[in-house]
C-alpha positions in Angstrom: 92.1 -64.3 -7.2 88.6 -63.6 -6.1 87.5 -60.3 -4.7 86.2 -60.4 -1.1 82.4 -60.3 -1.0 80.8 -57.0 -0.2 79.0 -57.1 3.2 75.3 -57.4 2.8 72.7 -55.1 4.3 71.8 -57.8 6.8 75.5 -58.0 8.0 75.6 -54.2 8.4 72.3 -54.2 10.3 73.7 -57.0 12.6 76.8 -54.9 13.2 74.8 -51.8 14.1 72.6 -53.8 16.5 75.6 -55.3 18.1 77.2 -51.9 18.7 73.9 -50.5 20.1 73.5 -53.6 22.3 77.0 -53.3 23.8 76.4 -49.6 24.5 73.1 -50.3 26.1 74.5 -53.0 28.3 77.4 -50.8 29.4 74.9 -48.1 30.5 72.7 -50.6 32.2 75.6 -52.0 34.2 76.7 -48.4 35.2 73.1 -47.7 36.5 73.0 -51.0 38.5 76.1 -50.1 40.5 75.4 -49.3 44.2 76.3 -45.9 45.7 79.5 -47.3 47.4 81.2 -47.9 44.1 81.6 -44.2 43.3 80.9 -44.5 39.6 81.3 -41.4 37.6 78.9 -41.4 34.6 80.1 -39.3 31.7 77.5 -38.0 29.2 77.4 -40.3 26.1 75.4 -40.6 22.9 75.0 -43.1 20.1 74.6 -41.6 16.6 73.5 -43.4 13.4 73.8 -41.4 10.2 73.7 -41.5 6.4 76.3 -39.6 4.3 76.5 -39.0 0.6 79.8 -38.3 -1.0 80.9 -37.2 -4.4 84.1 -39.0 -5.5 86.6 -38.0 -8.2 85.4 -39.1 -11.6 81.9 -37.9 -10.8 81.0 -41.0 -8.8 78.5 -41.0 -5.9 78.9 -43.1 -2.8 76.5 -43.4 0.1 77.7 -44.3 3.6 76.0 -45.5 6.7 77.7 -45.1 10.0 77.4 -45.2 13.7 79.4 -43.6 16.5 79.5 -43.9 20.2 80.7 -40.6 21.7 81.6 -40.0 25.3 81.9 -36.4 26.7 85.4 -35.7 28.1 84.8 -32.0 29.0 85.0 -28.6 27.5 82.6 -29.6 24.7 84.9 -32.4 23.4 83.7 -36.0 22.7 85.7 -39.1 21.9 84.8 -42.6 20.8 84.7 -45.2 18.1 83.0 -44.9 14.8 82.3 -47.4 12.0 81.2 -46.6 8.4 80.2 -48.9 5.5 79.2 -48.3 1.9 75.5 -48.3 1.5 75.1 -47.2 -2.2 77.1 -46.6 -5.3 79.1 -48.7 -7.7 82.9 -49.4 -7.8 
């Protein structure tokens, strides 16, 4: 059996661009609605981050991730997140 190929940096970049594009198009669509539609716009944010983890066995792993968070009130936010390995060996 062959191991599945590790996603390349180009694949990861395309995935991040796709997520940001979808988020941007959703916001643009909400802004284009006329006043009679009674659209409620919730505060939202897109975050891109890098994380570095120390695994058992003294291994290091770097992660790149993105989240799309929507405010639901009382300081709470919910939304999808995606992370992928950016550095390290396994």
